[in-house]
C-alpha positions in Angstrom: -16.3 -41.1 -11.8 -14.6 -37.9 -12.9 -11.7 -36.2 -11.1 -11.1 -32.5 -11.4 -8.1 -30.8 -10.0 -7.6 -27.0 -9.5 -3.9 -26.0 -9.0 -3.7 -22.6 -7.3 -1.2 -20.0 -6.3 -1.7 -16.7 -4.5 0.2 -13.7 -3.1 3.5 -14.4 -4.8 4.3 -10.7 -4.4 7.1 -11.0 -7.1 9.1 -13.5 -4.8 10.7 -15.0 -7.9 13.2 -16.9 -5.8 10.5 -19.7 -5.7 9.4 -19.3 -9.3 11.5 -22.0 -11.1 10.2 -24.7 -8.7 6.6 -23.4 -9.0 6.7 -23.4 -12.8 8.1 -26.9 -13.0 5.6 -28.3 -10.5 2.6 -26.7 -12.2 3.8 -28.0 -15.6 4.5 -31.6 -14.3 1.3 -31.9 -12.3 -0.8 -30.6 -15.2 0.8 -33.1 -17.7 0.2 -35.9 -15.2 -3.4 -35.0 -14.5 -4.4 -34.3 -18.0 -4.0 -37.9 -18.9 -6.7 -39.1 -16.5 -8.7 -36.0 -15.3 -9.5 -32.4 -15.8 -7.2 -29.7 -14.5 -7.3 -25.9 -14.1 -4.5 -23.7 -13.0 -5.5 -20.4 -11.3 -3.8 -17.5 -9.5 -5.6 -15.5 -6.8 -3.8 -12.2 -7.2 -0.9 -10.2 -5.9 1.3 -12.1 -8.3 2.8 -8.6 -9.1 4.6 -6.5 -6.5 6.8 -3.6 -7.3 9.4 -4.3 -4.6 11.1 -6.4 -7.3 13.2 -4.3 -9.7 12.0 -6.3 -12.8 8.3 -5.7 -11.8 9.0 -2.0 -11.3 10.9 -1.6 -14.6 8.2 -3.3 -16.7 5.2 -2.1 -14.7 4.4 -5.8 -14.0 4.4 -7.0 -17.6 7.4 -9.3 -16.9 5.3 -11.0 -14.3 2.6 -11.6 -16.9 5.1 -13.2 -19.2 6.1 -15.6 -16.4 2.5 -16.5 -15.9 2.2 -17.3 -19.6 5.2 -19.6 -19.3 3.4 -21.5 -16.5 0.2 -21.8 -18.6 -2.3 -20.4 -16.1 -5.9 -20.7 -17.2 -7.5 -18.0 -15.1 -6.3 -15.3 -12.7 -7.6 -12.4 -10.7 -6.1 -9.3 -9.2 -5.0 -8.3 -5.7 -4.5 -4.8 -4.4 -0.9 -4.8 -5.6 -2.2 -5.0 -9.2 -5.2 -2.8 -8.5 -3.7 0.0 -6.4 0.0 -0.5 -7.1 -0.5 0.5 -10.7 -2.0 3.6 -12.2 -5.3 3.1 -14.0 -3.5 3.4 -17.3 -0.9 0.8 -16.3 -3.6 -1.6 -15.0 -5.6 -1.2 -18.2 -2.6 -2.5 -20.1 -1.1 -4.9 -17.6 -2.8 -8.0 -19.2 -2.4 -7.0 -22.9 -0.2 -10.0 -23.5 -1.8 -12.4 -21.1 -2.5 -15.9 -22.5 -4.9 -16.6 -19.6 -8.4 -15.2 -18.7 -8.6 -12.5 -16.1 -11.7 -12.6 -13.9 -12.9 -9.8 -11.6 -16.5 -9.0 -10.7 -16.3 -6.0 -8.4 -14.2 -3.4 -10.2 -15.9 -0.8 -12.5 -15.0 2.4 -14.3 -16.9 5.2 -12.7 -17.2 7.1 -16.0 -18.7 4.3 -18.1 -20.2 2.3 -15.2 -18.8 -0.7 -17.0 -16.2 -3.3 -16.0 -12.8 -2.8 -17.6 -12.5 -4.7 -20.9 -9.5 -6.7 -19.7 -11.6 -8.8 -17.3 -14.8 -10.7 -17.1 -16.9 -11.2 -13.9 -17.0 -15.0 -14.3 -16.3 -17.8 -16.6 -17.8 -21.3 -17.2 -15.3 -24.0 -18.2 -16.3 -27.4 -19.5 -14.2 -30.5 -18.9 -13.7 -33.3 -21.4 -16.3 -35.3 -19.5 -18.8 -32.5 -19.8 -18.7 -31.1 -16.3 -19.4 -27.4 -16.2 -17.2 -25.4 -13.8 -18.2 -21.8 -12.9 -15.5 -19.5 -11.5 -16.2 -16.0 -10.0 -13.5 -13.7 -8.8 -13.6 -10.9 -6.3 -10.8 -8.6 -4.9 -10.5 -6.8 -1.6 -12.5 -3.5 -1.7 -10.5 -0.5 -0.7 -12.6 2.5 -1.7 -10.2 5.0 -0.1 -7.5 4.1 -2.5 -9.3 2.6 -5.6 -11.4 5.7 -5.9 -8.5 8.2 -6.2 -6.9 5.8 -8.7 -9.9 6.2 -11.0 -11.9 3.1 -10.1 -15.2 2.2 -8.5 -14.6 -0.8 -6.3 -17.8 -2.5 -5.1 -18.4 -4.5 -1.9 -18.5 -8.2 -2.8 -21.8 -9.0 -1.1 -23.5 -6.3 -3.1 -22.9 -8.5 -6.2 -22.1 -12.0 -5.1 -25.5 -13.4 -4.0 -27.2 -12.6 -7.3 -24.2 -13.9 -9.3 -24.1 -17.1 -7.3 -27.9 -17.6 -7.7 -27.7 -17.1 -11.4 -24.6 -19.2 -12.1 -25.6 -22.1 -9.8 -28.3 -23.0 -12.3 -25.9 -23.2 -15.1 -22.9 -25.2 -13.6 -22.1 -28.4 -11.9 -19.3 -26.9 -9.7 -19.2 -23.3 -8.5 -15.9 -21.8 -7.3 -15.2 -18.4 -5.9 -11.7 -17.1 -6.5 -11.3 -14.7 -3.5 -8.7 -12.0 -2.9 -10.8 -10.9 0.1 -9.1 -12.6 3.1 -9.9 -15.5 5.4 -12.5 -13.7 7.6 -14.4 -12.6 4.5 -14.3 -16.1 3.0 -15.7 -17.5 6.2 -18.6 -15.1 6.2 -19.3 -15.8 2.5 -19.3 -19.5 3.2 -21.9 -19.0 5.9 -24.1 -16.7 3.7 -23.7 -18.6 0.4 -23.6 -22.3 0.9 -24.4 -22.7 -2.8 -20.7 -22.3 -3.4 -18.7 -25.5 -3.6 -15.2 -24.1 -3.2 -13.6 -20.8 -2.1 -10.0 -20.5 -3.0 -8.6 -17.7 -0.8 -5.8 -15.2 -0.6 -5.0 -11.6 0.5 -4.4 -12.4 4.2 -1.6 -14.8 3.4 -3.4 -17.6 5.3 -2.3 -21.2 4.8 -4.8 -24.0 4.9 -2.6 -27.1 4.5 -5.6 -29.5 4.3 -8.3 -27.0 3.5 -11.2 -26.2 5.7 -14.9 -27.1 5.5 -17.2 -24.3 6.5 -20.9 -24.7 6.2 -20.4 -27.3 3.5 -18.1 -25.0 1.5 -14.5 -26.1 1.0 -12.0 -23.4 1.7 -8.5 -23.6 0.3 -5.5 -21.3 0.5 -1.7 -21.5 -0.1 -0.1 -18.9 2.1 2.3 -16.3 0.6 5.4 -15.7 -1.5 5.2 -18.9 -3.4 6.2 -20.9 -0.3 3.3 -23.3 -1.0 1.3 -24.5 -4.0 -2.3 -25.5 -3.5 -4.4 -28.3 -5.0 -8.2 -28.7 -4.8 -9.4 -32.2 -5.8 -13.0 -32.7 -6.8 -14.7 -36.1 -7.5 -17.9 -36.2 -9.5 -20.2 -39.0 -10.5 -21.6 -39.8 -13.9 -24.3 -37.2 -13.5 -21.6 -34.5 -12.8 -22.7 -34.3 -9.1 -20.0 -33.5 -6.6 -19.4 -36.4 -4.3 -16.1 -35.6 -2.7 -13.9 -32.5 -2.3 -10.6 -32.1 -0.6 -7.6 -29.7 -0.6 -4.0 -29.8 0.3 -0.8 -27.8 -0.2 2.7 -28.6 -1.3 5.7 -26.9 0.4 7.8 -25.4 -2.3 11.0 -25.9 -0.3 10.4 -29.7 -0.5 10.5 -29.6 -4.3 13.8 -30.4 -6.1 16.1 -27.5 -7.0 17.9 -27.5 -10.3 21.5 -26.2 -10.8 20.3 -23.5 -13.2 17.6 -22.1 -10.8 19.9 -19.6 -9.0 21.1 -18.2 -12.3 17.5 -17.7 -13.5 16.5 -16.1 -10.2 19.5 -13.8 -10.2 18.8 -13.0 -13.9 15.4 -11.6 -13.1 17.1 -9.2 -10.5 19.9 -8.3 -12.9 17.5 -7.5 -15.7 15.4 -5.3 -13.5 18.3 -3.4 -12.2 19.7 -2.9 -15.7 16.4 -1.5 -17.0 16.0 0.8 -14.1 19.6 2.0 -14.2 19.0 3.1 -17.8 16.3 5.6 -16.6 18.4 8.5 -15.4 16.4 11.1 -13.3 18.7 13.8 -11.9 22.2 14.9 -11.1 23.0 15.6 -7.5 25.9 18.0 -6.6 26.2 16.4 -3.2 25.2 13.2 -1.4 21.8 13.0 0.2 22.6 11.0 3.3 20.4 8.9 5.5 20.4 8.2 9.2 17.9 6.0 11.0 18.4 7.8 14.3 17.9 11.5 13.3 17.0 14.0 10.7 19.2 13.9 7.6 19.6 15.6 4.2 17.7 12.9 2.3 14.6 13.2 4.4 14.8 17.0 4.4 14.7 17.0 0.6 11.9 14.5 0.5 9.8 16.5 2.9 10.2 19.5 0.6 9.2 17.2 -2.3 6.1 16.2 -0.4 5.1 19.8 0.3 5.5 20.6 -3.4 3.4 17.7 -4.5 0.8 18.2 -1.9 0.9 22.0 -2.1 1.0 22.2 1.7 3.0 24.2 4.2 4.0 21.1 6.3 4.9 17.5 5.9 6.0 14.6 8.1 7.9 11.4 7.4 9.8 8.7 9.3 13.5 7.9 8.8 12.9 4.1 8.5 11.4 4.7 5.0 14.8 5.4 3.6 16.9 2.3 3.0 19.9 3.7 1.1 21.4 7.1 0.6 21.5 8.9 -2.8 25.2 9.6 -3.7 26.4 12.6 -5.5 26.2 12.3 -9.3 23.6 10.9 -11.6 20.5 9.5 -9.9 18.6 6.7 -11.7 15.4 4.9 -11.1 17.2 1.9 -9.7 18.7 4.0 -6.9 15.3 5.5 -6.1 13.7 2.1 -6.1 16.4 0.7 -3.7 16.1 3.8 -1.5 12.2 3.8 -1.3 10.8 0.4 -2.4 7.6 0.9 -0.5 4.2 0.9 -2.4 3.1 4.1 -0.6 1.1 6.9 -1.9 0.9 10.4 -0.5 -2.1 11.8 1.4 -3.1 15.3 2.3 -4.5 15.4 5.8 -6.6 18.4 6.8 -7.4 18.9 10.4 -8.8 21.7 12.7 -6.0 23.3 14.8 -7.2 21.4 17.9 -7.0 18.1 16.1 -3.6 18.9 14.5 -2.4 19.6 18.0 -3.6 16.2 19.1 -2.0 14.5 16.1 1.4 16.0 16.8 1.1 14.9 20.5 0.3 11.4 19.3 3.5 11.5 17.3 5.5 12.8 20.2 3.9 10.2 22.6 5.0 7.4 20.3 8.3 8.9 19.2 10.6 6.9 21.5 8.7 3.7 21.1 8.7 3.9 17.3 12.4 4.6 17.0 13.3 0.9 17.1 9.8 -0.6 16.4 9.8 -3.2 13.6 7.0 -2.7 11.1 5.5 -5.5 9.0 3.1 -5.1 6.2 0.9 -2.1 5.3 3.2 -1.3 2.4 6.4 -1.0 4.5 9.4 -2.7 3.0 12.0 -1.5 5.6 12.9 -2.9 9.0 12.0 -0.3 11.7 9.9 2.8 11.8 12.6 5.1 12.9 12.6 8.7 13.9 9.6 11.1 13.1 10.7 14.2 11.3 8.6 17.3 10.6 8.9 20.1 8.1 6.8 23.2 8.8 5.9 22.0 12.3 7.7 22.4 15.6 7.0 21.0 19.0 8.0 22.6 22.3 8.1 19.8 24.8 8.6 22.1 27.8 5.4 24.1 27.2 3.6 21.5 25.1 3.2 23.9 22.3 2.8 23.0 18.6 4.0 25.7 16.2 2.9 25.8 12.6 5.2 27.9 10.5 6.5 29.4 13.8 3.0 30.3 15.1 0.7 28.7 17.6 -2.2 26.6 16.1 -5.6 28.3 16.1 -8.1 25.7 17.4 -10.8 26.3 14.7 -8.5 27.0 11.7 -7.9 24.3 9.1 -4.4 23.1 8.6 -3.2 20.7 5.9 0.0 18.5 5.9 1.3 15.9 3.4 2.6 12.5 4.5 2.4 8.9 3.3 -0.7 6.8 3.5 1.2 4.4 5.8 0.7 7.0 8.6 -3.0 6.5 8.3 -2.8 2.7 8.2 -0.6 2.1 11.2 -2.4 2.3 14.6 -0.2 4.9 16.2 -1.8 8.1 14.8 -5.6 7.5 15.0 -6.5 11.2 14.7 -5.6 11.0 10.9 -8.4 8.5 10.2 -10.9 9.6 12.9 -10.8 13.4 12.4 -8.9 14.0 9.2 -10.3 15.1 5.8 -7.9 12.9 3.9 -7.1 13.1 0.2 -5.1 10.4 -1.5 -2.7 11.6 -4.2 -2.5 9.1 -7.0 -0.9 7.6 -9.0 2.7 8.2 -7.8 4.5 6.3 -5.1 6.7 8.3 -2.8 9.8 7.4 -4.8 8.3 8.9 -7.9 7.4 12.1 -6.1 11.0 12.4 -4.9 12.2 11.6 -8.4 10.1 14.3 -10.0 11.3 16.8 -7.4 15.0 15.9 -8.0 14.6 16.1 -11.7 13.2 19.6 -11.4 15.7 21.0 -8.8 18.8 19.0 -9.8 18.5 18.4 -13.6 20.9 16.2 -15.5 23.6 17.9 -17.4 24.5 16.7 -20.9 28.1 16.4 -22.2 27.5 19.7 -23.9 26.7 21.3 -20.6 22.9 21.6 -21.3 20.5 20.9 -18.5 18.3 18.1 -19.9 15.3 18.0 -17.6 14.9 21.5 -16.2 11.2 22.1 -15.6 
């Protein structure tokens, strides 16, 4: 009998506070297992997340170096790699990877080919001769992958044919899924030819796995809080006779004295690299206030209107986590202020629908002031106050004014905001009635940085404005 173990991680999201324990565990388990059985180490995506300053400063390449140190065999991408990077950045993210990147549903729309840094599947052969096929799919978000220069395909457009073809070539067939639990369950129902689906994306934890239509589902939660193991037992004919999954809680693993220094070192290195990237020089402090309009949000709204080339913009005060003090502004300050992986969108609506959108915002205004927001790219605590630029609301007469004038019902109006406003459930008119254009590749902090660089340029020691546009 042959034993094959797949060690798996997913959705680390640059939570490097758990990384020393994870690295040691993967290394020790791999060495122990290699003596008597086959072992593969895989990551299911969203290992990279730009909330961490070191990830931001290196465009994720520091994360890839960490993965190399842990000796991963195979990895795929999540939306943080795929959408959180520009196309150029993603095309070079894995330049130094010592592991194989798998991804079957991402294509370049110009060449109609998959990018050269990934393969749709791989077949690995164990020492005992068992052939293991691995396929990888990531969550399809055409609204955001498209503007970022990619053609993202629906998994079930490709997966049935791939599974049918590979099933004839391998003894064990594994899907590495960054699709979410509900998608994994549907795939297990539709494609029982799969032996294992290792899942991610929805941060679900399956402590002992789950058998669905004869397919073993495994998943290890989020943020490196758990590490997963899939154990497969095969007979002399390489037939699968037993499969099981379990997870190990990272908090239960021993901590070493030097761990804290290593974890803090990643943060310090990231801050240092970002602080070296000076952006602008402010003659005054841009202040923040969760409860009301402030100078920082006013400047950012102007930046949004410039980037989106619109007459109006809207944001919420909860986006801004720190102020920007007078003096030199660097990338570290921008990252601390606006850590969210949010892109801008241009929303075009008829006047009657713009009126409805503003009334949705006014209806939810008081509720959202203290409303805690989780996920959907938000890295703050509460939504905060809604602030307009170019739009006014008269609550007594229920009038919406655009540039001081009443909206015309059949006229088109366009505003700029962040994509988060489309993803949260409070402003449905954006998604239902809006003609929405995503502005890639910049995050909101980069848009503000470009604006500040142009309007408040740095001054050299010789008194020369260094970055005047």
